[in-house]
N, C-alpha and C positions, 0 to 999 in steps of 0.2 A: 505494500499502501504507499507505501515511505519513499521508495524507488519511482512508482508511479504519477504522484502527485509531481516528485523534484522533476519527473523528465515533461511533464506537463508546464509545469512552468517556468523551465528549459526552454524548453518547443516556443511556448506563447511568450518571452522575452527577445529569443531571434530572429520572432515572425513582425514583430515590433520593427526592431532595429532595421531587420528589410523593409521592410513599409515606409519607415522613419525615412533611410539611406534612397530609396526607389522613388519616394515624393521628393526627397532635396534633391536627387539627381534630376527629375525629373522639371522642376521647377529651375534648376541653371540651366539648363539647355536648351529651354525653352524660354529663357528671358534675354540667356545672348545670342540667338541664333531669332529675335525681333526688336528687345527696345533697343538693343543699341543702334539700328539701321532708323526705329522710327523715331524716339526721343533726343538721341540722342548719348544719354546713359552711360556709362560704362561698363564692362562687364562682371560680373560676381564670380565668385569662387563662390566650391562647395560650405562652408562655415555659412559662411550669408544670404546661400540658399537654405540652407537649416532653419536663421532667422526667421526670415520670410518666410516661411511653414511655418512656424511654431505663433509669428506673428498671427498669420492670415487661420488659422487652427486656433487663436483668442478670440481674433475677433468674428470671428463664425459659431462661437458656441464648440466649437470641436468636432470630436469628432466620437463623443462616448456610450451615443446610440448607437449607430453601429457598429461597436467594437465593442460590446455590449453583447450586443446580437450572435456576432458574427463569433463570441465566446462561446456563447450560449449554443449554439447551433455543434458545436464541437464540439460539445459536454455528451459525453458515450456512454447515459444512459438515452440522450433529446430522443433516439428512433426509436427508442421500444415506447418512453410514454409519450412520444407524438402515435406511433401506430393506437396503442391503448387508448389514446382520448378518443383517436378514429374511428373505435370497431366500438366503442362506448356511444358517440354520436352519433353511427348509425342503427342500433338500437335505442333511444330514444325515439320518442310518440312529439305529437309539434308542441304538444301541453310543458313535457317533458324540457325537449327544445327550451323555451323560453324562458324555462321557471331557473335553468342551469344559465342561458345568457342574466336572467336580472338579476342571480346574487352574485354576477359579477360585474353590475351596474350598463349594461348592452342592452340595446331591444333589438326584436328580430322585425325585416323590412315590411312588416304587410301592418306593424301595430307605428309606426311612425305618423 
């Protein structure tokens, strides 16, 4: 259990590092290809592109929701729980489905 948790954490950290590096490289390439010719600004290096990425994520609210969703989907038990919920939903009557959705704060389409 400890090894699995350790390796999952290590893989998550590695994935975040790779995605951050790829995002910074993309910003650097796009900036250096477009901005100096159009606006006359200087080219930027990787560290400056990383700063622009951090600034953009800060100003736009970050990527917390997509990242959390991605990590949730990668969880080992997600497929099993998803399948169980799908089977449970198929076996519900319309009244049971309405009660299920109402308990979670949602309404069915025909109730609006």
